[in-house]
C-alpha positions in Angstrom: -69.3 -33.3 1.3 -68.8 -35.6 -1.4 -64.8 -36.0 -1.2 -62.2 -34.8 1.2 -60.5 -31.2 1.4 -58.6 -29.1 3.5 -60.7 -27.6 6.1 -58.7 -24.6 4.9 -59.8 -24.3 2.0 -63.5 -25.8 2.6 -63.7 -22.5 4.8 -62.3 -20.4 2.0 -65.1 -21.8 -0.7 -68.0 -21.4 1.7 -66.7 -17.8 3.0 -66.9 -16.9 -0.8 -69.7 -18.9 -2.0 -71.9 -20.1 0.0 -73.0 -23.5 1.0 -74.7 -24.7 -2.1 -72.2 -23.5 -4.5 -69.3 -25.0 -2.4 -71.6 -28.5 -2.2 -71.6 -28.2 -6.2 -67.4 -27.2 -6.3 -67.0 -30.4 -3.9 -69.2 -32.6 -6.6 -67.0 -31.3 -9.0 -64.0 -32.4 -7.4 -65.0 -35.6 -6.9 -66.3 -37.0 -10.5 -64.1 -38.6 -13.0 -63.0 -36.2 -15.4 -63.1 -37.7 -18.9 -60.3 -37.3 -21.5 -60.2 -34.3 -23.5 -57.9 -33.2 -26.2 -57.6 -30.3 -29.0 -57.0 -31.1 -32.8 -54.0 -28.8 -33.8 -54.8 -27.0 -37.1 -51.1 -26.6 -37.8 -51.2 -30.3 -38.7 -54.8 -31.9 -39.2 -58.3 -30.3 -39.3 -61.0 -31.4 -36.7 -63.1 -33.7 -38.9 -59.7 -35.5 -40.2 -59.3 -36.0 -36.3 -62.3 -37.3 -36.0 -62.5 -39.9 -38.6 -59.6 -41.2 -37.5 -61.0 -41.5 -33.6 -63.9 -43.2 -35.2 -61.4 -45.8 -37.1 -59.7 -45.9 -33.5 -63.3 -47.1 -32.1 -63.2 -44.2 -29.7 -66.4 -42.7 -29.1 -66.2 -38.8 -28.8 -68.3 -35.9 -28.5 -67.8 -32.3 -29.9 -67.5 -29.3 -27.9 -70.1 -26.5 -29.3 -67.9 -23.1 -28.5 -64.6 -24.9 -30.0 -65.0 -26.7 -33.0 -61.3 -28.4 -32.6 -62.2 -29.5 -28.8 -63.2 -32.8 -28.6 -64.3 -35.2 -25.1 -63.4 -38.3 -25.4 -66.5 -40.4 -23.5 -64.7 -43.6 -22.5 -61.1 -43.9 -23.9 -58.0 -42.9 -21.2 -55.1 -40.7 -21.7 -52.8 -44.1 -22.6 -55.2 -45.6 -25.3 -55.0 -41.5 -27.2 -51.1 -41.7 -26.6 -51.1 -44.7 -28.8 -52.3 -43.5 -32.0 -50.6 -41.9 -34.6 -52.5 -38.8 -34.0 -50.6 -37.8 -30.6 -47.0 -39.4 -32.4 -47.2 -37.1 -35.0 -49.0 -33.8 -33.2 -51.8 -33.7 -35.0 -53.5 -33.5 -31.6 -52.7 -32.1 -27.7 -54.4 -33.7 -24.9 -55.7 -30.7 -22.9 -58.5 -29.8 -20.8 -61.4 -28.0 -22.0 -61.2 -25.1 -19.3 -57.4 -24.2 -20.2 -58.3 -24.0 -23.9 -60.3 -21.1 -23.3 -57.8 -18.6 -22.4 -55.8 -18.3 -25.7 -59.3 -18.1 -27.4 -60.1 -15.0 -25.0 -56.8 -13.7 -26.2 -57.8 -14.0 -30.2 -54.1 -14.2 -31.6 -54.2 -12.4 -34.9 -51.8 -12.6 -37.9 -48.8 -10.3 -37.5 -48.9 -9.3 -33.7 -46.1 -9.9 -31.5 -47.2 -12.1 -28.2 -45.9 -12.9 -25.0 -46.5 -16.2 -22.8 -45.5 -15.8 -19.9 -45.7 -19.1 -18.2 -45.8 -21.2 -21.1 -44.3 -24.9 -20.1 -45.6 -27.3 -21.0 -47.1 -25.6 -24.0 -50.7 -26.5 -24.3 -51.8 -22.9 -24.8 -48.7 -21.9 -26.3 -49.1 -24.1 -29.2 -53.1 -23.2 -29.3 -52.1 -19.9 -29.9 -50.0 -20.8 -32.9 -52.6 -22.6 -34.5 -55.2 -20.1 -33.7 -52.8 -17.6 -35.7 -52.1 -20.0 -38.6 -48.3 -19.6 -37.3 -48.3 -16.2 -38.4 -47.8 -14.7 -35.2 -44.7 -14.1 -33.8 -44.9 -15.6 -30.2 -42.1 -15.5 -26.8 -42.5 -18.1 -24.7 -41.0 -18.2 -20.8 -40.3 -20.6 -18.6 -37.6 -20.4 -15.9 -37.2 -24.1 -15.3 -34.8 -25.4 -17.7 -36.1 -28.9 -17.9 -39.5 -27.6 -18.4 -38.1 -25.3 -20.9 -37.4 -29.0 -22.9 -40.2 -29.9 -22.5 -41.5 -26.9 -24.5 -39.4 -27.1 -26.9 -40.5 -30.2 -27.6 -43.8 -30.2 -27.7 -43.4 -26.8 -29.9 -41.4 -28.8 -32.4 -43.8 -31.8 -32.3 -47.3 -29.6 -32.9 -45.4 -27.5 -35.9 -45.1 -24.4 -33.6 -42.5 -22.7 -35.5 -42.9 -19.0 -34.9 -42.2 -19.3 -31.2 -38.8 -18.3 -29.3 -38.6 -19.8 -25.9 -36.8 -17.9 -23.3 -35.4 -19.5 -20.3 -36.1 -16.8 -17.9 -38.5 -15.9 -15.0 -41.0 -13.4 -16.3 -40.7 -11.5 -13.8 -37.2 -10.8 -14.7 -38.1 -9.7 -18.3 -35.5 -6.5 -19.5 -38.0 -3.4 -19.7 -37.1 -2.7 -23.1 -39.0 -5.3 -24.6 -42.8 -4.4 -25.4 -45.7 -6.7 -26.7 -48.8 -6.3 -28.5 -50.8 -9.0 -26.7 -49.8 -11.2 -23.3 -51.2 -14.0 -21.9 -50.1 -14.8 -18.1 -51.7 -18.4 -17.2 -50.0 -17.6 -14.0 -48.9 -20.5 -11.1 -51.5 -21.0 -8.7 -52.8 -23.7 -6.2 -54.7 -25.4 -8.3 -58.0 -25.0 -6.1 -60.1 -25.2 -9.6 -58.6 -28.8 -10.4 -58.3 -30.3 -7.0 -59.9 -34.5 -7.3 -60.6 -37.2 -5.2 -57.1 -38.6 -5.5 -55.6 -35.4 -4.3 -57.5 -34.9 -1.3 -57.1 -38.7 -0.4 -54.4 -40.4 -1.8 -54.9 -44.3 -2.0 -57.5 -44.2 0.0 -55.7 -43.9 2.9 -57.0 -42.4 6.4 -54.7 -39.7 6.6 -56.0 -36.1 4.7 -53.3 -35.1 2.3 -53.6 -32.5 -0.7 -51.3 -30.3 -2.7 -53.6 -27.7 -1.6 -51.8 -25.3 1.7 -51.8 -22.1 2.8 -48.1 -21.8 2.2 -49.4 -22.3 -1.4 -51.8 -19.7 -1.6 -49.7 -17.3 0.0 -46.8 -17.9 -2.1 -48.8 -17.8 -5.2 -50.4 -14.5 -4.5 -47.4 -13.2 -4.7 -46.4 -14.5 -7.3 -49.3 -13.8 -9.1 -49.3 -9.9 -8.1 -45.9 -9.7 -9.4 -46.1 -11.2 -12.7 -49.5 -8.7 -13.4 -47.4 -6.0 -12.6 -44.8 -6.9 -15.1 -47.1 -7.9 -17.6 -49.1 -4.5 -17.7 -45.1 -2.7 -18.1 -44.7 -4.8 -21.1 -48.0 -4.6 -22.5 -48.0 -2.3 -25.5 -50.4 1.1 -24.6 -54.3 0.3 -25.7 -53.3 -3.3 -26.4 -54.7 -6.2 -24.3 -53.7 -9.3 -22.3 -55.8 -12.7 -20.7 -55.2 -13.1 -17.0 -55.8 -16.6 -16.3 -55.6 -19.1 -13.2 -56.8 -22.9 -12.5 -57.7 -21.3 -9.3 -61.6 -20.2 -8.5 -60.4 -18.3 -5.1 -60.9 -14.7 -5.1 -57.4 -14.3 -3.3 -55.7 -15.3 -6.7 -58.4 -13.8 -9.3 -60.2 -10.9 -8.3 -57.7 -9.4 -5.4 -55.0 -9.4 -7.4 -56.6 -8.0 -10.3 -57.9 -5.3 -8.2 -54.2 -4.6 -7.0 -52.6 -4.2 -10.1 -55.5 -1.9 -11.6 -55.1 0.3 -8.5 -51.7 0.7 -9.8 -51.9 0.8 -13.4 -53.5 3.0 -15.8 -55.7 -0.4 -17.5 -59.2 -1.7 -17.1 -61.2 -5.0 -17.4 -62.2 -5.5 -21.2 -65.9 -7.9 -20.8 -65.1 -11.4 -21.7 -67.7 -11.5 -24.9 -67.9 -14.9 -26.0 -70.1 -18.0 -27.1 -69.1 -20.3 -24.4 -70.4 -18.0 -21.8 -73.6 -19.9 -22.4 -72.1 -23.4 -22.6 -69.6 -23.6 -19.6 -70.5 -23.7 -16.3 -69.8 -20.5 -13.9 -69.5 -19.1 -10.7 -69.8 -15.9 -9.8 -67.0 -12.8 -10.0 -66.3 -10.0 -7.9 -65.5 -8.3 -11.0 -68.2 -7.9 -13.7 -66.9 -8.8 -17.2 -64.2 -11.4 -16.2 -65.3 -15.1 -16.3 -65.0 -18.0 -13.4 -65.3 -22.0 -14.2 -67.4 -24.3 -11.8 -65.8 -27.7 -11.4 -67.4 -30.2 -13.3 -67.1 -33.8 -14.5 -66.5 -31.8 -18.1 -64.5 -28.9 -16.7 -62.1 -27.8 -14.6 -62.3 -24.6 -12.3 -60.4 -21.9 -14.1 -60.9 -18.0 -13.9 -59.9 -15.5 -16.6 -59.8 -11.7 -17.3 -58.8 -9.8 -20.3 -57.5 -6.3 -19.6 -57.0 -3.5 -22.0 -53.8 -0.6 -21.0 -54.4 2.5 -20.9 
């Protein structure tokens, strides 16, 4: 095994994926991921961002499935934060995997979109950029401190058509209805663990943010949020459900439970990224689970259409 993780999680991974894929997942946990970012096209195009990075001596690689994404081969986040591009909101530091749910949701001009768990704002500002600030976005964040951080990021990124609600999305009034919904649900983070999480400061006592209690709590929250999302989604419209988990307990199983109670169906994901990103097998055809690697965090994405 390439890094230490809780036996409980290891057992879950082996049960779901088998020994071989679990070894690959653990290698992904152990890898040191490079810095990745997105050009904020509300303020700067990708060509301009590329030139600025080159002038700063920062080597990068473009991402074939998303022209606005950059992978920095060597630079650290601290170096990026010193760039004028960062202070002016022309770029946004964001993992490649987390850029995928907004792309799958495909925001369009004139739509009314709900981002149910929005802070700190990476996906919210990406939705605004993809729609050229021509869609109305309602962004929910129940924690007041995180909501303020969300507002700060929205302002710096120039996402001017986003209304922030400091509210638990599970408690939204039923009179609301939306054309599209992004539910990037709170989760255990089983797709984003790293060696530094599993063994802080190289100590002998294993410690990890992943626990059975966290998993159980996350599943309850995900199930409630999914049912709420489907109740707020207009009939014959689509939503995206995503987590930074690779466990079926947080991904396929809550979806199956929700679909058994609400008239909705899985819309198979069709995007060029499917031939580019490392994938894990899923229990629901048409959904997408990204395997943790050096370049990618583990992430699950599904698109639903309400009947």
